[in-house]
VEXDRENFI-893768 format. One line per 5 residues: their letters; for each residue z, x, y of C-alpha. Coordinates in steps of 0.02 Angstrom, whole numbers, plus 32768, in hexadecimal, padded with zeros to 4 digits. Each point is the difference from the previous one (the first is absolute). Layout:
# VEXDRENFI-893768
a) Z X Y; ...
***
This chain:
# VEXDRENFI-893768
mefln) EF77 0DE2 2A06; 80BA 800F 801E; 7FDA 7FD2 80B4; 7FCE 7F50 7FCC; 8084 7FF1 7F78
vyrrv) 808C 8020 807D; 7FB4 7F83 807A; 7FF7 7F7B 7F78; 80B6 801F 7FD6; 8032 7FF1 80B7
lallt) 7FAD 7F55 8008; 804A 7FCC 7F58; 80AE 800C 804C; 7FD5 7F63 8063; 7FF2 7F99 7F60
pergl) 80A6 7FA2 801F; 7FB2 7FBA 80A0; 7F54 7FE1 7FB8; 7FF3 7F53 8051; 800F 8044 80B1
avtla) 7F95 8097 7FD2; 7F74 7F8E 7FC3; 800B 7F98 80A0; 7FF0 809C 806A; 7F70 803C 7F94
lanla) 7FA3 7F5C 801C; 801E 8012 80BB; 7FB4 80AE 7FF9; 7F6D 7FBD 7F9D; 7FE4 7F80 8089
laglh) 800B 8086 8086; 7F81 806D 7FA7; 7F88 7F6D 7FEF; 8016 7FD1 80B6; 7FE1 80B1 803C
faepv) 7F65 8005 7F92; 7FC3 7F5B 804A; 800A 8039 80B4; 7F6C 807B 7FF9; 7F9A 7F7B 7FA4
lfgkv) 8024 7F7F 8087; 7FDB 807E 8089; 7F58 8027 7FB0; 7FD9 7F46 7FF5; 8028 7FEB 80B9
vdvla) 7F8C 8090 802A; 7F75 7FB1 7F97; 8019 7F5A 805C; 7FF5 8054 80A9; 7F6B 806B 7FCB
giagr) 7FA2 7F63 7FC7; 801C 7F98 809E; 7F4A 800B 8035; 7FA1 7F63 7FD0; 8099 7FA1 7FC1
pagev) 8049 7F63 8051; 809E 8022 8064; 8061 7F7A 7FA3; 7FD9 8050 7F59; 8035 80AB 8042
whdtv) 80A3 7FBA 8043; 8022 7FA6 7F5D; 7FEE 80A0 7F9B; 8065 8063 807F; 8091 7F84 8007
llltl) 8003 7FF6 7F42; 800A 80BD 7FEE; 8083 8011 8089; 8068 7F75 7FB0; 7FFA 8059 7F59
wgvvg) 802E 80A0 8058; 8096 7FAA 8051; 803A 7FBC 7F59; 7FEF 80AE 7FB5; 8066 804B 808F
ltgiv) 8088 7F7B 7FF7; 800F 8012 7F43; 800D 80BC 8016; 808F 7FEA 807C; 8060 7F91 7F86
anilv) 7FE5 807B 7F70; 8037 8092 806C; 809F 7FA3 8033; 8026 7FDC 7F49; 7FE8 80B6 7FCE
alfad) 8062 8045 8094; 808F 7F85 7FE6; 801D 8016 7F46; 7FBE 80AC 7FD2; 8089 8059 8062
rlahr) 8087 7F95 7FB1; 7FBA 801F 7F52; 7FF9 80BC 801C; 80AF 800B 804B; 8050 7F9A 7F73
nrlga) 7FAD 8065 7F78; 8026 80A7 8054; 80BA 7FDA 7FFA; 7FEB 7FBB 7F50; 7FAB 80A0 7FC6
mqrff) 808C 8068 804C; 8082 7F95 7FA9; 7FA9 8010 7F57; 7FF0 80BD 8016; 80B6 8011 8035
ehvla) 8040 7F94 7F71; 7F94 805D 7F82; 8036 80AD 803B; 80B9 7FD2 7FFB; 7FED 7FD0 7F49
lplaf) 7FA8 80A0 7FCC; 8069 807F 7F9D; 8052 8099 804A; 7F7E 806E 7FAC; 7F7E 7FB5 8075
hgdih) 806C 8018 809B; 8025 80B3 7FCD; 7F46 8028 8004; 7FD4 7FB6 80AA; 8052 8016 80AA
sgrll) 804E 7F65 804F; 7FA7 8029 80A4; 7F5A 7FFE 7FA7; 8028 7F59 7FAD; 802A 7FB5 80AA
kvmlq) 7F5E 8043 8048; 7F9C 7FBA 7F6D; 804F 7F54 8015; 7FEC 7FF3 80BD; 7F53 804E 800A
gadhl) 7FC0 7F9F 7F69; 803F 7F5A 8045; 7FB2 8024 80AA; 7F58 8029 7FAF; 8007 7F60 7F99
fglwl) 8023 7F9B 809D; 7F6E 804E 805C; 7F88 7FE3 7F70; 8034 7F4B 7FE6; 7FEE 7FDB 80B8
affre) 7F58 8059 800D; 7FC1 7FA9 7F63; 800F 7F53 804D; 7FCF 8035 80AF; 7F6E 8075 7FDB
hletf) 7FE2 8036 7F4C; 7FDD 7F59 7FAF; 7F86 7FCA 8086; 7FAA 80AA 7FF1; 7FF1 7FEE 7F42
vtllv) 7FB6 7F52 800F; 7F84 803A 8085; 7FC6 8097 7F9C; 8000 7FB8 7F50; 7FD0 7F49 801C
llplt) 7FB0 7FE1 80A8; 7F9B 80A0 800F; 7F96 7FD6 7F65; 7FDD 7F55 804E; 7FA0 8056 808C
lllnw) 7F78 8021 7F7D; 7FD8 7F47 800B; 7FDE 800E 80BA; 7F94 809B 7FFE; 800A 8075 7F6C
rlall) 7FAF 8094 805B; 807F 8001 808D; 808D 7FDC 7F85; 7FD5 809C 7F9A; 8026 806D 8098
livlv) 80AF 7FB6 800C; 801D 8016 7F45; 7FC9 80B6 8009; 807F 801B 808B; 808D 7FBA 7F94
vlfav) 7FCC 8067 7F69; 7FFE 80A1 8068; 80AD 7FD9 8042; 8044 7FDE 7F51; 7FB7 80A1 7FBB
mttlv) 8044 806A 808F; 80AE 7FB4 7FF3; 8006 8017 7F43; 7FCC 80B6 800C; 8082 8027 8084
irrte) 808B 7FA8 7F9E; 7FD7 8064 7F64; 7FF6 80A1 8066; 80A7 7FEB 8058; 806E 7F9B 7F89
raqse) 8058 8097 7FB4; 801A 8050 80AB; 8053 7F63 8044; 8075 7FFA 7F6A; 8037 80AF 802F
vesqh) 801C 7FC5 80B4; 806F 7F73 7FC3; 8061 8077 7F91; 8022 806D 8097; 8038 7F66 8062
sqlaa) 807B 7FD5 7F76; 8041 80B3 8001; 8015 7FF3 80BD; 8068 7F60 7FED; 8069 804C 7F76
sasda) 8020 809E 8065; 8036 7F9E 8099; 806F 7F8C 7F9A; 804F 8094 7FA7; 802A 8058 80A3
lanvv) 8045 7F64 8052; 806C 7FD6 7F68; 8049 80B0 8006; 800E 8012 80BD; 80B1 8046 7FEE
vvqsf) 7FBE 808F 7F95; 7F6D 801A 8078; 8074 8014 8094; 8088 8062 7FA6; 7F87 8081 7FBB
vrhea) 7F96 8004 80A0; 7F68 7FBC 7FA3; 7FB8 7FA0 8094; 7F71 8077 8021; 7FDC 801D 7F48
etrnf) 7FF7 7F45 7FD8; 7F96 7FE0 809B; 7F8C 808D 7FCD; 7FF2 7FBA 7F50; 7FD4 7F55 8049
sdisr) 7F7C 8050 806F; 7FB6 8061 7F6E; 7FEA 7F60 7F9B; 7FB5 7FA9 8099; 7F7E 8089 800F
kvlra) 7FD5 7FED 7F49; 7FE7 7F45 801C; 7F86 8023 808E; 7FA1 8086 7FA0; 7FE7 7F86 7F71
qfpvl) 7FD9 7F6A 8071; 7F7D 8048 8077; 7F75 801A 7F7E; 8015 7F4C 7FC8; 7FF6 7FC2 80B3
nwwal) 7F5F 8064 8019; 7FAB 7FA6 7F70; 8033 7F55 803E; 7FC7 802B 80B0; 7F56 802B 7FB4
vsvmt) 7FFB 7F55 7FAC; 8024 7FAC 80A7; 7F75 805F 8058; 7F82 7FDF 7F75; 802D 7F47 7FFA
raast) 7FE3 7FEE 80BA; 7F5C 8060 7FF3; 7FC5 7F95 7F6E; 802E 7F63 8061; 7F9B 8038 8097
lavis) 7F6A 802A 7F93; 800C 7F56 7FAC; 7FF9 7FA4 80A8; 7F6B 8067 8039; 7FA8 7FE5 7F5A
ifalg) 801C 7F44 8005; 7FB9 7FF7 80B0; 7F68 8069 7FD0; 7FE0 7FA3 7F5D; 8020 7F59 8053
twltl) 7F7F 8026 8086; 7F7F 802E 7F7C; 8025 7F64 7F98; 7FF8 7F90 809A; 7F57 8046 8031
ageat) 7FC6 7FE6 7F4C; 803C 7F4B 8004; 807F 801C 7F75; 809B 7FE8 806C; 8030 7F9C 809A
vgevv) 8056 8045 8099; 8099 7F99 7FD1; 8008 8050 7F54; 7FFA 80AD 804B; 808A 7FD0 807B
sfmgf) 8067 7FB8 7F6F; 7FF0 80A1 7F9E; 8033 8064 8098; 809B 7F92 8003; 8018 801C 7F45
anlli) 7FF2 80BB 801D; 8085 7FFE 8087; 8070 7F92 7F93; 7FE4 8072 7F6C; 8023 809D 8064
grleh) 80A6 7FB6 8038; 802A 7FD0 7F4C; 7FD1 80AD 7FC2; 8070 8050 8082; 808D 7F91 7FC3
amgfa) 7FD7 802E 7F4C; 7FFF 80B8 802C; 80A7 7FED 8059; 8044 7FA6 7F66; 7FC0 8086 7F8A
srlff) 8045 808A 806E; 80AD 7FB0 8012; 800E 7FD7 7F47; 7FC7 80AE 7FD3; 8087 8052 8069
qlpal) 8081 7F84 7FC1; 7FCB 800E 7F4A; 8078 808D 7FCB; 8095 7FA7 804E; 7FD1 7F5B 7FAD
reffq) 7FE3 8059 7F5B; 80AF 804C 800C; 8049 7F55 802D; 7FB4 7FB1 7F66; 8030 8094 7F92
vldtr) 80B7 7FE3 802A; 7FEE 7F45 7FDD; 7FAE 802A 7F59; 808E 8075 7FCC; 805F 7FB4 7F70
snvae) 80B8 801D 7FDD; 802B 805B 7F5F; 809D 7F95 7FF2; 7FA9 7F59 8015; 804E 7F65 7FB5
rpgaa) 7FBD 7FC5 7F5B; 7FAD 7F54 7FFB; 8083 7F7B 7FDF; 8093 8074 8024; 80A6 7FA5 7FF0
tlprv) 8085 7FF5 8087; 8099 8066 7FD5; 80A0 7F9E 8026; 809F 8055 803B; 8028 807A 7F74
rgdva) 80A1 803C 7FB0; 7FC7 80B4 8014; 7FE6 804A 7F52; 7F80 808B 801B; 7FA4 8060 7F77
fegvs) 7F80 808E 8006; 7FA3 800F 7F5B; 7F97 809E 7FE9; 7FCF 8000 80B8; 7F86 8087 8038
fayrg) 7FA8 8011 80A6; 7F7E 8074 804B; 7FC2 8000 80B2; 7F48 7FF2 8026; 7FB3 80A7 7FD5
gqral) 8067 8014 7F62; 80A3 8046 8046; 8086 7FC7 7F87; 80A0 7FBC 804E; 8057 7FAA 7F6C
advdm) 7FF5 8016 7F45; 804B 7F8E 7F7A; 8091 7FC0 8069; 8075 7F8C 7FA1; 809B 7FAE 8046
qvpag) 8065 7F62 7FE7; 8064 7FC8 8097; 8074 7F6A 7FE4; 8011 7F80 808A; 8086 8029 807F
stval) 8009 80BB 7FD8; 7FE3 8091 8077; 7F8A 8089 7FC8; 7FE6 80A3 8060; 7F5E 8063 7FF4
vghtg) 8015 80B8 8029; 7F97 809C 7FF3; 7FA0 807E 8067; 7F83 7FC5 8083; 7F61 7FC6 7FA9
agktt) 8057 7FE0 7F5A; 7FC2 7F4A 7FFC; 8097 7F9C 803D; 7FAE 7FA5 8091; 7F60 7FE7 7F9D
alsll) 805F 7FAA 7F73; 8052 7F84 8077; 7F5C 7FE6 805E; 7FB8 7FC2 7F5B; 8092 7F86 7FF2
hrvwd) 7FCA 7FA0 809C; 7F47 801F 7FDB; 7FCB 8077 8087; 7F98 8041 7F6E; 7FED 7FCA 7F4B
ptagr) 8026 8070 7F6B; 7F6D 8057 7FAD; 805B 7FE4 7F5A; 8096 7F9C 7FC5; 804E 7F6B 8056
ilidg) 8093 7FCD 806E; 8065 7F63 7FDC; 807A 7F9B 8067; 8064 7F83 7F9A; 7F84 8020 7F74
vdire) 7F67 7FD2 806A; 7F75 807F 801D; 7FF8 8012 80BE; 7F40 8004 7FF9; 8002 7F4C 7FC2
vtlas) 8054 7FB9 809C; 7FCC 7FED 80B4; 801F 8093 8073; 805B 7F93 807F; 807C 7FBA 7F81
lrqni) 801F 80AD 7FB6; 8023 8052 80A7; 806A 7F6D 8037; 8078 8032 7F75; 8007 80B7 8035
gvvfq) 804C 804A 809D; 7FD1 80AF 8037; 8050 8078 807B; 7F81 808A 8017; 8021 80B8 801A
esllf) 7FA8 7FF1 80A9; 8046 7F6F 8064; 7F67 7F99 8032; 8018 7F88 8092; 7F89 7F93 8064
nrsia) 7FF1 800F 80BC; 805F 7F5C 8010; 80B2 7FCA 8021; 808F 8031 7F8E; 8012 7F4A 7FCA
enlrv) 7F48 7FF3 7FD3; 800B 80A0 7F9B; 8096 7FBF 7FA0; 7FAC 7F58 7FDF; 7F74 805B 7FA4
gkpda) 8079 7FF2 7F6D; 8020 7F47 801C; 7F93 7FA8 8083; 8071 7F66 800B; 80A4 8061 800D
tdael) 807F 7FBD 807D; 8052 806A 8086; 80A0 7FFC 7F9B; 7FA5 8044 7F67; 7FB1 808A 806A
eaaar) 80AA 8034 803F; 804E 7FFC 7F52; 7F79 8071 7FB9; 800C 8075 8095; 80BC 800E 7FEB
laeah) 7FED 802B 7F48; 7F85 8089 802F; 8074 8041 8089; 7F79 7FD2 8081; 804F 7F73 8063
dfilr) 8063 806D 8079; 7F6E 806E 8036; 7F91 7F65 8010; 8079 7FB3 807C; 7FF8 80A0 8066
qprgy) 7F44 7FE9 8017; 7FC3 7FBA 80A8; 7FD6 7F55 7FB7; 8061 8004 7F5F; 7FA0 7FB6 7F6F
qtlvg) 7F6D 7FD9 8074; 7FE6 80B7 802F; 7F52 8045 7FDC; 800A 809A 7F90; 7F5C 8053 8036
ergst) 7F71 803B 7F93; 8044 8029 7F52; 80B0 7FEC 8048; 7FEC 8092 807A; 808D 7FC6 8074
lsgge) 8080 800F 7F74; 804B 8096 7FA7; 7FD6 8024 7F4B; 80A8 7FBF 7FC6; 7FEE 7F60 8065
rqrla) 7F53 7FE0 7FBA; 803F 8019 7F4F; 8093 7F8B 8017; 7F88 7F7A 803F; 7F93 801C 7F66
iaral) 809A 7FEA 7F92; 8032 7F61 805C; 7F4F 7FBE 7FEA; 800B 8018 7F44; 80AE 7FB4 7FF9
lkdpp) 7FC3 7F66 805D; 7F77 7FE7 7F80; 8089 7FF6 7F79; 7F8E 8034 7F6F; 803C 8007 7F4B
vlild) 7FB0 80AD 7FF0; 8021 8085 8084; 7FAB 80A8 8019; 8056 8080 806F; 7F8B 8093 801D
eatsa) 806D 8081 805A; 8049 7F6C 805E; 808C 8063 8053; 7FA9 80A6 8019; 7FFC 7FF3 80BE
ldaat) 80B7 7FCF 8016; 8090 806E 8033; 808D 8015 7F85; 8074 7F7F 804F; 7F7B 7F79 8010
earvq) 7FBD 8026 7F52; 80AC 7FE4 7FB7; 800D 7F55 8053; 7F50 7FCF 7FC9; 8020 803B 7F4F
ralka) 8098 7F8E 7FF9; 7F97 7F6F 803C; 7F77 8028 7F83; 807E 800D 7F73; 803E 7F52 8025
lthnr) 7F4E 7FC1 800E; 7FC5 8049 7F5B; 8080 7F9C 7F9E; 7F9E 7F96 7F83; 7F5C 8042 8049
ttfvi) 7F88 8076 7FA8; 7FF8 8099 8070; 7F93 809B 7FF8; 8039 8092 806A; 7F99 809A 8028
ahrls) 806A 8088 804D; 7FF4 80BB 8018; 80B7 800C 8033; 804B 7FF0 7F53; 80AC 7FD4 8042
tvrda) 7FBC 7F55 8031; 7FD6 7FD0 7F4B; 80AA 802D 7FB5; 802B 7F49 7FE1; 7F58 7FCC 7FB4
drilv) 800A 7FAB 7F56; 7F78 8074 7FC3; 7FA2 8095 8043; 7F4E 8028 7FCC; 7FC9 80B2 801E
fdqgr) 7F45 8014 8021; 7F9E 80A1 7FEA; 7F42 800D 800B; 7FE9 7F45 7FE8; 8074 7FEE 7F6A
iverg) 80B3 7FC8 7FE7; 8054 809B 7FBB; 80B8 7FCA 8007; 8062 7F5B 8002; 80B8 7FDB 8015
tfael) 8090 7FEA 807A; 802A 8082 8083; 808C 8048 7F98; 7F99 8002 7F5F; 7F6F 805A 8050
vaadg) 806D 8082 8055; 8057 8020 7F59; 7F57 8013 7FA9; 7FDC 8098 806E; 7F46 7FD7 800A
vfanl) 7F84 7FDE 808B; 8074 7F8A 805E; 8091 807A 7FF7; 7F91 8088 8049; 7FCE 7F8B 808F
vatql) 80B7 7FDA 8025; 802D 80B9 7FFB; 7F71 802B 8075; 8035 7F7C 807F; 80B7 8035 7FF8
aasrh) 7FCF 80B6 801D; 7F94 7FCD 8094; 808E 7F98 8048; 807A 8091 7FF3; 7F81 8074 8052
dat) 7FE6 7F86 8090; 80BD 7FEE 8016; 8013 80BB 8016
***
């Protein structure tokens, strides 16, 4: 059953701390044995007291003191074992909860953009937090309850057959009935609970989506609509959850009823066996104690089964994310790429997105080190996709890409991306200080280096106008800054990295004309002796490129300088004419 497979995997995550886990398991084994011994000792005491008649007082006291001493040792040992479990189980669970979150976080950050495009960030956060909380609860419960329950049911219960097999059979029948009922309910409700968890994930994604776009919600008066959508999903959650709860409530009632019947049956059978001389009063009392112990263990087991059942979809989703493998994973033994000169070559490169949508077809280009190449074309022509392949956001479906003659799939991702700086079309900033955002490009950069990069990107002056200068927090995704300010910080971040290969994806699109002119001058100085790829829709910004590549439907259809392509009167010339006409229309 998947139920048990998931539980085994949860416990397997504790393997790095197997020494402590084994110690806690032994403590639980001792506790189970001690709890099992108490009804036996109680029964022996009853037999001693019932057989007082005709026995010397000294002999009775000897047996009584011996039993009470054993009972004291059992109690003291139980206290020590409980202290050990309470002291270390919590620490073990807390450490591994944070460790599981860290592994999940690290794994997700390394997954390709194709994965992140298919799943909402709010849902990922919910999967991580909820999954880690469930793992913590299960680890803690395993050492506090589950393990002792397993030992009692699977090891100690069969030992009762040695005491009185007839009475023991009643207890075994109780356990079998419980196991059958629980299994039937799990099979009956497993699919329904998966639907509940899916609705919960949708609820988290909806809330995260609305909160991330609160400006749009308020501007378009979407408050009531978004609240209504949240309420609709909540009602779906309840409609799916209530039938599952009904089944588990039935299990609880039936378990309690079966437990009560077991106690009554043991008392009735014990009375008959005692009258027949096949059991002592002490044995009957011991089995009554076993029944009460077993009922408590079964209630714990039912609680465990219920909790794990309701947590199963979330844990399954947690492990599914951990099991996701990147389609741009490093090859075994990948070499480290040193700082490169910057010769870049695309050889017959083709690429299709998942589902078969073709984005590039047979792209060939040779870019000498230190040159500036502009990629132009209509939206969706393949420009951004081509440069995404260069820093391995994806891998080509055919062909290869070389830097300094080395296939980029043969080197480590970290060393490849260390050689490439990217200024994205959308300026992406962390909710941290300006200085911390700039140091993403160079973690050990000095304040002087930060200022130099900011000056080159025309960002220094506006940074000094911020409340705390370079220590000012920029808000979520840079929300406290204008689009132009965010983009200048992104440019400064790339400049600070000082990579031999630079990708500018609409790097100045959010700047006004005056600021763009200053940044273009800075970028022109920076691109000297640096291989630079520029994606731009405003064709005036690529006039000075060493070469222009015109993309159309995933292919390079024209190559040349600005003047050569305009003179050719082809696709590029038409693009220039269209933009000039639009500019004249806007001016009038």
